[in-house]
N, C-alpha and C positions, 0 to 999 in steps of 0.2 A: 504493500500500500504506500510505502514511502515514495517509490518512483511515481505512482499515480499522482500523489499530492504535489510532488516537486514539479511534475509536468503541468499540472493545473495552475499552480501559483507562479510559474515562470513567465507567464504572459504579462504584458504591460497593464492590461485591465485588471481590476480587482474582481476576483471570481464571484464574491458574494457582496460586492459593493464596499463603499467606505463608511456607510452609516451604520449605527449600532442596531442590533436586534430590538424590535419594538417592545417585547416583553421585558427585556433587561432594562431598557430605557425607562419604562413605566415604574419598575420596581426600585430602581436606584434614585428615583425622583424624591428629593427632600429628605433622604435618610443620612445619618451621620457617616462620614467616610472613615476608612481604615485601611487594612491590608487585605488585598483581594487576589485570588488565584484563578487564572483562566487556563484550564487544560485544553489541549487540542485546539489552540487558538487561531491557527491558520494565519491569515494576513493581518490580523490584529485590530479589526474594526471595533470590537467590543472592548478590548483592552485599552485602546487609545481613547475611546469615548470616556471610559471610567477615569482615566488619568486626567482628562480635561475637567472632571468634577472634583479632582483633588485626591482621589484614591491612590494609595501606594500599590502599584500594579506589578504583579508577577504573572508570567505566562510561559507556556511551553507548547511545542509541537514537534512532531518527528521530521517536519519538512524544513530544510535549510532555506528553500525558496520562500516559504511562508514567513520565516523570520526576516528575510531581506525586505519583503513587502511591508511587514509590520513596522520595521525601523523607518522606512520611507514615510509611512503614514504618521508615525509618531513625530518625526522631524517636521513634516508639513503642518502638524497641529501644535508644535512647540512644546511637547510634553515628553517626560521620560517614562520608559517602561523597561522592566527587567524581564528579558525574553531569552530563554535558552532552547536549544535543540535537544530534545530527548523523547523517547517513547515512554509509555506508562510503566513498563517493567523497570526502567532504570532511573526514573525521576526520583529525587530524594530531597524533600523539604522537611523541616522539623515538624513533628506532630504538634497539634494544638497551637498553631502559629498564625492562622489567618482568621480575619473577621468575616470574610465572605468567600464563597466558592461558586463560580459561575460555569455551568455546563450548557453551552449553546450548540446544539447539533453535534455533540461529541458522542458518537456511537462506537461501541466496542463489540467485539465478538461475543456471542452468547456464552462461550466457555469462560471468558475472562471478565464479563461485565460486572458481576457481583463482587468479585475480588477487587477490581479496579475502583468501583464505587466506594467500597468500604475503606480502601486505602486512601482515597481522596477525602472521604468524610473524616478520617482520623486527623487530617491536617487542619481542620477547623477548630477554633476555640469553642468552649462551652458558650452557648448563646450566639454562635456564629450563624450566618445566613447562607442558605443554599438556594440558588436560583437555577432552574433547569427548563429548557425547552428543547424538544426533540421530536422526531417523527414517530408517530404511533403505529401500532400494528395495522390499523385500518388504512394507513397510508399506501399500502401495497395496491389497493384498489384505485386510489387517486393517481398513483404513478402510471397505471395502465391508461387512464384517461388523459393525463397531462404529464408526460415525462419531464417537462421543463421545471416541474416543482422540485425535482432533485430527490436526494435521500438514498440510503443504501439499497442496492438491488437484492441483497440477501435479507429475506424477511426475518430471519432469526436475529438480525441486528436492530430491528425496529423495536420500539419501547412498548412495554405493557405496564400500565399504571400500578397494578398490584405487585408486580415484580420490583418496580422501582421503590415502592414503599417498604418492601422486604430488604432491598439493598441498603436503604437508609433508615434502618429500624431505630436508630438512636436519635431520631429527629421528630419534632412535633410539626405536623403539616398545617400550615396556615391556608395554603391553596394546593390542590392536587386534582387536576381535571383534564379531560380530553376535549378537544374542540376542532372545528375546521376553520382555517383562516386563509386569507389570500396573501401569499408571500410576494414581496417585491424587494428581493435582496440580490442585487447584481445580476450575473448571467445565469446562475444555476439554481436559484430559489425563486421561481416565478409562477404564480398562479395558486390554485386551490391545493391545500395540504392538510392532512390530518395530523395533529400534533398533540403532545401531552405537555402540560405546564405544571411546574411545582415551585412553590415558595415554602421553605421549611426552616425551622430553627433547631440547632443542635442542643439536645438536652444536657 
């Protein structure tokens, strides 16, 4: 998958645009800033947006090309971000060190999903905020009707709300729901999509 993402992010255009995800934008509105982690952050649109709000931003992705684009976007917006190239297996941040964890279309293999989510959850402080938006299992049908909406082709990588609640069992869920939205994020998230959204607090 690293080669796939390096190829996608090597183009001049930003694959998913330069603007932040709408759910993240809404949830970060007016809340106290702190230290936030963005796994699988790609070209940095959400990390850079958060930095403009005053967050101390940390991000990682397996794609070197993604990091290059994120640094370009950060420079354009005049903000610093701490971005490293790493996969989930090898990323190593101190536990209980972040105030927020943001997973925006960060899809993992079904074999590793729970393990990775629990690893990421352990990096949040008690009272830390989890914000998640990703493609729901129902999105497989949306993909057939509208391939431009994007998302993993492997149905096992799509999200199930109850599985996610189990992955993050040490959290209180303020919001956890499935819905259909119209995406307008760059070249590869366009049109109707079935998604799951979560806002949760670490116990």
